[in-house]
N, C-alpha and C positions, 0 to 999 in steps of 0.2 A: 449525533442521533441519526439513525437510519429509518426511513420511512418506505414502504412498499407502495407502489403503483401498479395499476393494472396495464399500462401501454408496453406493447411488444418492444424489445430493444436487443439489438445485436451487440454483444460485448467484445471487448478486445480479447478477453480471455478465451473465447470461442463458446462460451454460454450464450443462449439465447433464452431471455426469460419473457414470459407473459406478465408475471407477477412474482417478484417484485423489480422493479427498476429503483436501485437504491440512490437515495438522494441525503445531502448533507441538511439538516434543517436547524434552526436556531437552537442553542441550548439555553436554559434558564440561568446557568452560570457559565460564564466564558471559560472554554477549554485552556487553561493559562498555559499548561505543559506544551500542549500542541502548537499553540501560537508562538510561544518562545522558541520552540524547534523550527518553525518555518522561518521565524525573523532573523535567527542567528546563521541561517545559511548564506554562502556567498553566490551572487550570482555568475554563473560560468556559461559562456556560449559554447555550443557544442553542434557537430554535424549530425550524430546519431545518437540515440539512448547508450549505446556500447562506448562511446568515448569514455564514460565514467562506468566504474563496475561495482555492484553491491554497497558494501559500506561507504563508499566514495559518495554516493548520494545522499548520505544522512548529513553531510557538510556543505554540499554544492546543490545550488538551485539551477536546474537546466530544463530546457523545453528543446526536445530534438529537432534541428532544423533553424533554431534561433540563433544566428551567427554574430549577432554584434550586441555589444554590451548595453546599449540603451533598450534594445528590444527585450532581452532577456530581464533586465531589471524592471522594466514596466510589467511583464508578466509576473515577476516576483511580488512586486507591490499589489497587483490585482488578487493574487492568491492569498496573500497575508489579509488584504482587505476582506476578502470573502470568507475567511474562517473568523476573522475578529466579529465580524457583523453577521455571522450565521447565515450568509447568503446561500441561495439554492444554485443548481446549476444554471436554471434559465437566467438568473440575474447576473452570475458570472459570464454569461454568454454576450450581454452587453459591454462589458469591459473587453473581452475577447475580440468582439468586432471592433470596437474603438482602437485597440492597440494594433490590430491588422491594418486597419485603414490608414492610421497614423505613421506607420513603418513600412508601408506596401508590402507586407510579408506575403509571400508566395509559399503555402503549405501543402504537404501531402494530406490527400484525404478530404474527405467532407468536412464542411463546418461543424456539423453536428459530433461526427466521430472524434475530430482533431479537439474541440473545446472539451469534450467529455474525458477525453484521456488525461488531458493537463488537469482539469479539476479534480477527477476521481482518484488518480493516481496520488496527487499531493496532498488531497484530504486525508485519503485512507491511510498513508504512511504517517503523515502528522500526528493523527487521531491515535495510530498505535504507537508511535514514540512516545507520545505523552502518556498514555494509559500505562507503558511500561515503568515510566518514572513513579506512578502513581502505585503500580504493583510492587515496586522496590521498597517503597515507604511503608507498605502496610504487610510485607511477606512474613513477619513475625508472627502476625495474628491470622493472615489469610495466607498460608503458605503453598497453595495449590492453584493450578489453572486448568480450565476445561476449554477445549477446542469446541468451538460452535461454529456451525454452517448456517447459512441465510437460507430459510426454507421458502417455497413458492416458485422456484425457478423452474421452468418447463424443461430444461435440459441443463442441470447442474452437474459439476464435475463430480462424478462418481465417488473419485478417491478422495475428496475433500468431504462428500458426505459421510464417507466411511470413518473420517476422523472425527466427526461430530460426537461429542460426549467423552472424547478422551480426557482423563484427568490425570496431570503428572505433576510432580513438586515444580516449583517456580524454578529452580535451579537445574532441573533435569536438561542434559545438553539437548535435547530434541528440540527444544524451543529455539536454540540458536540458528537453526535452519527452518523450522516450522511456524515459528509466530507470525500468525498472519498480519497484512495480506500475503498471500502465496502466490500471486501472478496479476496480469492485468485484468482489471474488473473484478478481482476476487473480493467479497465483502464478508468474509469469515472475520471472526475476532474471537480473541480469548478472555474468558471470564474468571475472576479471582474468586477463591473458594477458602472458607475457614472450615476448620473440624465441625463446628455448630452447623455449618451448611450442608456438610456430608451427612451428618446425624439425621438432620432435618427432612432431607429430601431423599435419603437413602441411596445418594450416591457412594461409588466405591474408586479409590485410586487404582487407575489401570495397572494390571500386573507388568506389563511391558508397554514400551512406545510401539506405536505402530511401525511396522516394517518399512525401512527408506532405502531401497535400493537405489544406486547411482545409476542414471541413464545418460547416454550421449545426446546432446542436443547441438544444432548448428546455428550460430549466430552470424550475422553480417557485420563487419567493422566499418568506418566511415570511409575507408579507402577501397570499399567494394570487395575486398577478401572476404573469406569465411574462415570462421575458427570454431572448432569443436570444444565444448565445455560439457562438463559432467554436472547434474544436479540431481538431487532426489526426486524419484518419482513423484509427479503431483504438481510439482514447484516449476513455475516458467524461469526460464534463465535470466539472472540477475535479481532474483526474488530470495534466494537461498541465504538470507541474513535478518537478523532482527532490526526492524527500522529503528534508527536513533543509534545503532552502534556505530561506533566511530573506529575507521581503520588505523591500524598502527603506522602505515606509511601508503603512499599512492602504490608503491611497488606491491606491497601486500594485497592491497584491494583489487589489484588485477590478476593476481595469481590464480591459477585453476587447481 
């Protein structure tokens, strides 16, 4: 569940919001699919987020710069606990501080930014993966998805805003790359719809998917070298996949 707050926040996605600052709040019913998704992940030490690529993050839990098994495992446990108990970012930060102190971890960035990235990215992708499982179970009676953009941001991503209201069949290939979240700090989501919903609210299935030209972006690898990748316009490098989707192999996951 997302809740909006009025505190200004600088997001990793480049958006600056006065409202809302998205936060995960407790659910009346535990998000079982999202919890299981996180629990099944294997903790993997990495130097940078590019050590693993796209779908590989669906089966591996990582924290960029967490280079020991015990450190990554403790963060994995903390994130699982946070989603099981419906913790907020502020509650998670207590575990973050404890883990940092225990392991003497020296991380990049400020405490506020670093803890938010770990919490926000894992929660957003877990809920998205769990939601996809639910979508698949009901797609016979709810065969459409509508892209939704979280309103109220001072400087939202214009292209994400332009996708708001796009309605396409669940099986449309556009969702393979555009099923949200679509970047750091992105809190867009997909809403499933039935034919009755279309009639009730006057919605119409989009004639075509929004244009998705590929653009070249540069990412830094763990050895300091730069790599050029192609991603759909409006999607951050490493996010052009559906959370929960598993790669056929590690080699496939690293292909561009």
